[in-house]
NURO-534300 format. One record per residue (C-alpha): x, y, z; residue in one letter. Coordinates in Angstrom, 3 decimals. Last residue first. Layout:
// NURO-534300
+----------+----------+----------+---+
:        u :        v :        w : r :
+----------+----------+----------+---+
:        X :        Y :        Z : A :
...
+----------+----------+----------+---+
// end
This chain:
// NURO-534300
+----------+----------+----------+---+
:        u :        v :        w : r :
+----------+----------+----------+---+
:   22.725 :   33.349 :   19.465 : K :
:   25.006 :   34.849 :   16.681 : L :
:   27.890 :   33.614 :   18.807 : Q :
:   26.748 :   29.983 :   18.833 : D :
:   26.055 :   29.915 :   15.463 : I :
:   30.013 :   30.742 :   14.796 : F :
:   30.979 :   28.367 :   17.723 : A :
:   28.705 :   25.512 :   15.829 : R :
:   30.813 :   26.287 :   12.850 : G :
:   34.104 :   26.226 :   14.108 : A :
:   33.012 :   22.479 :   15.834 : P :
:   31.413 :   21.120 :   12.869 : G :
:   28.193 :   22.147 :   11.504 : P :
:   25.574 :   19.536 :   10.760 : P :
:   25.678 :   17.285 :    7.214 : A :
:   23.114 :   14.976 :    7.224 : D :
:   20.122 :   17.104 :    8.580 : K :
:   21.575 :   20.011 :    6.219 : R :
:   21.595 :   23.106 :    8.046 : Y :
:   19.488 :   26.187 :    8.969 : V :
:   20.185 :   29.221 :   11.738 : V :
:   16.605 :   31.125 :   12.023 : Q :
:   15.313 :   34.372 :   12.206 : M :
:   12.021 :   35.492 :   13.067 : P :
:   10.883 :   38.640 :   11.389 : L :
:    8.472 :   41.366 :   13.973 : R :
:    6.928 :   44.413 :   13.380 : S :
:    4.865 :   43.483 :    9.966 : Y :
:    1.887 :   41.573 :   11.529 : Q :
:    1.742 :   44.177 :   14.290 : T :
:   -0.770 :   46.838 :   13.331 : E :
:   -1.972 :   44.659 :   10.792 : N :
:   -5.349 :   45.763 :   10.718 : G :
:   -4.959 :   49.034 :    9.495 : A :
:   -1.027 :   49.527 :    7.955 : I :
:    1.038 :   51.893 :   10.341 : V :
:    3.728 :   54.112 :    8.100 : I :
:    6.805 :   54.804 :    9.374 : K :
:    8.665 :   57.820 :    7.605 : V :
:   12.056 :   58.057 :    5.970 : L :
:   14.223 :   61.084 :    5.712 : T :
:   13.133 :   62.367 :    8.719 : G :
:   16.267 :   62.309 :   10.603 : E :
:   15.229 :   60.078 :   13.414 : A :
:   13.494 :   57.830 :   10.603 : I :
:   16.380 :   57.862 :    8.432 : D :
:   18.476 :   56.745 :   11.491 : R :
:   16.541 :   54.145 :   12.000 : E :
:   16.420 :   52.619 :    8.663 : V :
:   18.925 :   49.780 :    8.750 : L :
:   18.242 :   48.495 :   12.156 : H :
:   14.668 :   48.719 :   11.961 : L :
:   14.433 :   45.873 :    8.913 : P :
:   12.586 :   47.355 :    6.100 : M :
:    8.954 :   47.039 :    4.528 : H :
:    8.296 :   48.806 :    1.455 : G :
:    6.512 :   52.215 :    0.177 : W :
:    7.156 :   53.791 :   -3.350 : G :
:    9.552 :   55.426 :   -5.572 : F :
:    9.855 :   58.340 :   -2.794 : G :
:   14.143 :   58.556 :   -3.515 : A :
:   14.063 :   57.332 :    0.418 : K :
:   12.534 :   54.079 :   -0.993 : L :
:   14.203 :   54.034 :   -3.832 : F :
:   17.691 :   53.928 :   -1.943 : A :
:   16.839 :   51.390 :    0.740 : H :
:   15.550 :   49.097 :   -2.258 : K :
:   18.653 :   49.474 :   -4.017 : A :
:   20.747 :   48.507 :   -0.722 : G :
:   18.454 :   45.735 :   -0.644 : L :
:   19.402 :   44.286 :   -3.603 : D :
:   17.463 :   41.795 :   -5.939 : A :
:   14.778 :   44.496 :   -6.214 : L :
:   11.034 :   43.632 :   -7.610 : K :
:    8.945 :   47.079 :   -8.358 : W :
:    5.182 :   46.174 :   -7.285 : T :
:    1.825 :   47.455 :   -8.172 : L :
:   -0.465 :   44.926 :   -7.020 : P :
:   -0.112 :   46.218 :   -3.385 : S :
:    0.057 :   44.026 :   -0.395 : L :
:    2.898 :   41.934 :   -0.474 : V :
:    4.072 :   40.639 :    2.895 : G :
:    5.395 :   37.455 :    2.076 : F :
:    3.927 :   36.304 :   -1.269 : N :
:    4.196 :   32.657 :   -2.669 : K :
:    4.041 :   31.105 :   -5.969 : G :
:    7.715 :   30.785 :   -6.740 : D :
:    9.460 :   30.936 :   -3.396 : S :
:   12.406 :   28.638 :   -3.854 : L :
:   12.318 :   28.913 :   -7.612 : S :
:   16.167 :   30.581 :   -7.429 : T :
:   17.082 :   34.518 :   -7.592 : R :
:   14.180 :   35.787 :   -5.189 : D :
:   12.931 :   39.329 :   -5.410 : T :
:   12.924 :   42.131 :   -2.625 : L :
:   10.228 :   44.102 :   -2.571 : M :
:    9.500 :   48.124 :   -3.331 : L :
:    5.591 :   48.571 :   -3.248 : Q :
:    4.111 :   51.077 :   -5.443 : V :
:    1.106 :   52.931 :   -4.594 : Q :
:   -2.612 :   52.514 :   -5.299 : E :
:   -2.817 :   49.150 :   -3.560 : A :
:   -1.624 :   50.775 :   -0.357 : L :
:   -4.613 :   52.997 :   -0.008 : E :
:   -6.782 :   50.167 :   -0.487 : T :
:   -4.728 :   48.097 :    2.136 : T :
:   -5.793 :   50.744 :    4.259 : T :
:   -3.491 :   53.044 :    5.951 : I :
:   -3.547 :   53.890 :   10.189 : P :
:   -4.218 :   57.224 :   10.435 : D :
:   -1.823 :   60.058 :    9.659 : K :
:   -1.615 :   59.923 :    5.905 : I :
:    0.695 :   62.721 :    4.891 : A :
:    3.404 :   59.929 :    4.397 : A :
:    1.423 :   57.930 :    1.940 : L :
:    1.614 :   60.661 :   -0.597 : P :
:    5.642 :   60.146 :   -0.524 : H :
:    7.537 :   63.595 :    0.157 : E :
:    8.762 :   62.035 :    3.945 : A :
:    9.781 :   58.487 :    1.950 : S :
:    8.103 :   55.663 :    2.791 : V :
:    8.168 :   52.942 :    5.694 : V :
:    6.855 :   49.686 :    6.799 : T :
:    9.248 :   48.543 :   10.062 : V :
:   10.773 :   45.656 :   10.983 : F :
:   12.257 :   44.528 :   14.358 : A :
:   14.391 :   41.029 :   13.898 : L :
:   12.989 :   38.237 :   16.329 : E :
:   15.845 :   36.104 :   17.390 : F :
:   18.138 :   32.879 :   16.629 : L :
:   15.633 :   29.416 :   15.896 : P :
:   17.190 :   26.447 :   15.082 : E :
:   16.433 :   24.504 :   11.923 : S :
:   16.839 :   21.169 :   10.656 : K :
:   16.958 :   21.053 :    6.709 : L :
:   16.107 :   18.077 :    4.344 : E :
:   12.326 :   18.912 :    5.211 : D :
:   12.621 :   22.258 :    3.636 : P :
:   12.348 :   25.176 :    5.771 : V :
:    9.629 :   27.959 :    4.582 : H :
:   10.011 :   31.268 :    6.405 : P :
:   11.832 :   32.831 :    3.223 : L :
:   13.045 :   36.376 :    4.651 : T :
:   14.349 :   34.963 :    7.668 : G :
:   17.379 :   32.762 :    7.151 : I :
:   20.601 :   32.335 :    8.514 : I :
:   22.168 :   29.215 :    6.269 : G :
:   25.155 :   27.076 :    7.316 : I :
:   26.743 :   24.574 :    5.490 : R :
:   27.248 :   26.218 :    2.179 : C :
:   27.850 :   24.846 :   -1.391 : T :
:   26.122 :   21.723 :   -0.258 : G :
:   22.803 :   21.941 :   -2.697 : D :
:   20.381 :   22.513 :   -0.020 : L :
:   22.698 :   24.799 :    1.853 : V :
:   23.201 :   26.594 :   -1.388 : P :
:   19.737 :   26.930 :   -2.163 : K :
:   18.537 :   28.048 :    1.130 : I :
:   19.875 :   31.965 :    1.437 : V :
:   19.382 :   32.380 :   -2.508 : G :
:   15.361 :   31.079 :   -1.629 : G :
:   14.835 :   34.281 :    0.528 : L :
:   17.671 :   36.924 :    0.170 : A :
:   21.178 :   36.517 :   -0.156 : E :
:   24.738 :   37.410 :    1.457 : V :
:   27.057 :   34.195 :    0.942 : Y :
:   30.034 :   34.057 :    3.405 : L :
:   33.105 :   31.992 :    3.124 : R :
:   35.261 :   31.826 :    6.488 : L :
:   38.551 :   30.452 :    6.799 : P :
:   39.715 :   27.978 :    9.476 : T :
:   43.494 :   28.360 :   10.378 : H :
:   42.704 :   31.120 :   13.200 : P :
:   39.857 :   28.980 :   14.599 : F :
:   39.370 :   30.968 :   18.340 : A :
:   40.474 :   34.317 :   17.159 : E :
:   38.729 :   34.727 :   13.625 : R :
:   35.760 :   32.525 :   15.160 : C :
:   35.259 :   35.706 :   17.799 : Y :
:   35.725 :   38.035 :   14.846 : G :
:   33.149 :   36.123 :   12.322 : A :
:   30.555 :   35.785 :   15.471 : A :
:   31.028 :   39.668 :   16.310 : R :
:   30.999 :   40.649 :   12.741 : T :
:   27.298 :   38.376 :   11.750 : L :
:   25.853 :   40.037 :   15.211 : G :
:   26.959 :   43.901 :   13.885 : E :
:   25.904 :   43.179 :   10.209 : L :
:   22.611 :   42.629 :   11.288 : P :
:   20.667 :   39.964 :    8.970 : F :
:   18.188 :   41.184 :    6.183 : M :
:   20.394 :   40.319 :    3.855 : V :
:   19.801 :   36.528 :    5.265 : D :
:   22.930 :   34.603 :    5.293 : V :
:   25.082 :   31.778 :    3.326 : A :
:   27.658 :   30.338 :    5.326 : V :
:   30.837 :   28.327 :    5.061 : S :
:   32.930 :   28.154 :    7.873 : I :
:   36.201 :   26.099 :    6.480 : E :
:   38.428 :   23.105 :    6.626 : P :
:   36.040 :   21.687 :    9.348 : E :
:   37.588 :   20.867 :   12.577 : L :
:   37.120 :   16.652 :   13.348 : G :
:   36.396 :   14.781 :   10.497 : E :
:   35.356 :   11.630 :   12.751 : R :
:   33.393 :   13.432 :   15.050 : M :
:   31.389 :   15.230 :   12.642 : T :
:   30.579 :   11.671 :   10.744 : S :
:   29.484 :   10.699 :   13.889 : A :
:   27.126 :   13.365 :   14.450 : R :
:   25.717 :   13.108 :   10.881 : A :
:   25.268 :    9.596 :   11.504 : K :
:   23.170 :    9.968 :   14.652 : F :
:   21.233 :   12.990 :   12.916 : G :
:   20.443 :   10.894 :    9.862 : D :
:   19.354 :    7.966 :   12.267 : M :
:   17.142 :   10.247 :   14.101 : N :
:   15.477 :   11.486 :   10.768 : N :
:   14.837 :    8.097 :    9.462 : A :
:   13.334 :    7.086 :   13.123 : V :
:   11.141 :   10.327 :   13.248 : T :
:   10.010 :   10.015 :    9.800 : R :
:    8.850 :    6.305 :   10.131 : A :
:    7.033 :    7.327 :   13.350 : D :
:    5.401 :    9.817 :   11.520 : H :
:    4.115 :    7.760 :    8.664 : L :
:    3.070 :    5.146 :   11.094 : L :
:   -0.344 :    6.969 :   11.600 : A :
:   -0.966 :    7.556 :    7.664 : R :
:   -0.337 :    4.201 :    6.951 : G :
:   -2.523 :    2.775 :    9.162 : Q :
:   -5.559 :    4.974 :    7.903 : A :
:   -4.818 :    3.577 :    4.982 : T :
:   -2.081 :    5.825 :    2.189 : L :
:   -3.315 :    5.850 :   -0.822 : Q :
:   -1.674 :    4.035 :   -4.164 : P :
:   -2.338 :    5.336 :   -7.619 : Y :
:   -4.953 :    4.247 :  -10.325 : R :
:   -7.161 :    2.916 :   -7.331 : G :
:   -7.350 :   -0.269 :   -5.498 : T :
:   -3.764 :   -0.360 :   -3.918 : R :
:   -4.309 :    0.843 :   -0.362 : D :
:   -0.954 :    1.169 :    1.237 : F :
:   -0.067 :    0.661 :    4.518 : L :
:   -1.341 :   -2.994 :    5.257 : T :
:   -0.658 :   -3.839 :    8.516 : V :
:    1.315 :   -7.099 :    9.875 : G :
:    4.397 :   -5.305 :   10.300 : L :
:    6.758 :   -7.717 :    8.213 : Q :
:    4.427 :   -8.581 :    5.465 : L :
:    3.976 :   -4.538 :    5.001 : E :
:    7.884 :   -4.021 :    4.883 : L :
:    7.774 :   -6.784 :    2.214 : N :
:    4.892 :   -5.338 :    0.265 : A :
:    6.588 :   -2.229 :    0.263 : L :
:   10.343 :   -3.420 :   -0.922 : T :
:    8.307 :   -5.154 :   -3.475 : Q :
:    6.467 :   -2.092 :   -4.812 : S :
:    9.615 :   -0.198 :   -4.500 : V :
:   11.542 :   -2.847 :   -6.114 : V :
:    9.177 :   -2.699 :   -9.068 : S :
:    9.344 :    0.980 :   -9.642 : Q :
:   13.146 :    0.561 :  -10.060 : A :
:   15.103 :    2.577 :   -7.785 : R :
:   16.676 :    5.749 :   -7.663 : R :
:   15.603 :    7.029 :   -4.142 : I :
:   13.236 :    9.852 :   -6.048 : K :
:   12.819 :    8.217 :   -9.249 : R :
:   11.737 :    5.295 :   -7.627 : G :
:    9.209 :    7.186 :   -5.371 : A :
:    7.775 :    8.528 :   -8.363 : A :
:    7.151 :    5.108 :   -9.629 : S :
:    5.681 :    3.918 :   -6.819 : F :
:    3.445 :    6.907 :   -6.498 : S :
:    2.205 :    9.817 :   -4.327 : G :
:    5.609 :   11.438 :   -3.585 : E :
:    5.347 :   11.828 :    0.057 : E :
:    3.691 :    8.391 :    0.383 : A :
:    6.179 :    6.456 :   -1.265 : A :
:    9.258 :    8.369 :   -0.180 : A :
:    8.405 :    7.788 :    3.459 : I :
:    7.908 :    4.049 :    2.573 : F :
:   11.033 :    3.700 :    0.735 : T :
:   12.821 :    5.410 :    3.477 : R :
:   11.433 :    3.159 :    6.107 : L :
:   12.289 :    0.099 :    3.926 : Q :
:   15.774 :    1.302 :    3.847 : D :
:   16.040 :    1.922 :    7.549 : L :
:   15.224 :   -2.042 :    8.110 : T :
:   12.685 :   -4.054 :    9.340 : V :
:   13.997 :   -7.563 :   10.729 : A :
:   13.317 :   -6.859 :   14.202 : D :
:    9.701 :   -6.442 :   13.201 : L :
:    9.354 :  -10.276 :   12.024 : M :
+----------+----------+----------+---+
// end
């Protein structure tokens, strides 16, 4: 009977486990609750194990169900990858390279990758969005872009596959005229909390409830990295910045690097990753673009 287990049954099992109820799973996979219940009952019969305890108000995974959930996800993901690779082979060269890139990513590397693809794929246009936080992930999730380059939003949704690129050097800086610049020792979080922190804001809801590197209750939220850079130089507050964008300012003395007590290395590196939908991986041109970024 195990040979009769289907991918549809496994996807229903995964949805029920993740959503916490058969009705919610039905809404996610667009099936009636009765169909979800019957599908899972048939799966349990074929496997010979009980996946859910149904005695409570909501079904709970049994120990056997929890043990099999990981394997079910692996099978489903492998099938997604198999179909995606077959689709890419069938489609051939994609009509365009569509990329959403984190505002922190160095333009030099992006320009090099774009230049290579311009030569190698002269008839494949490039469409580029520059965003921060969830603004990079959203166009990949909704299919507007096939590739995302993320850094400021460390969480990768389950629908996406990620590949590491490199770690971007990061520093915490203030204007040379700012009160924090006069402190020579590592600066305490109490001292930081008394000053405005300049930070990027998310245009989407994907980072709601999450704070990345926020250490002060006094914050100015900016949607543009250029504005953050200008405000730092103007002495409006302190903030974390990619080193390549402020290296000249530090050398000229316009901005001063500060060290946070107890966090001497925490904000020194920002991991950058490439992401794309598991069911829509990059085609030949997009793959070449990613390889150049690496």
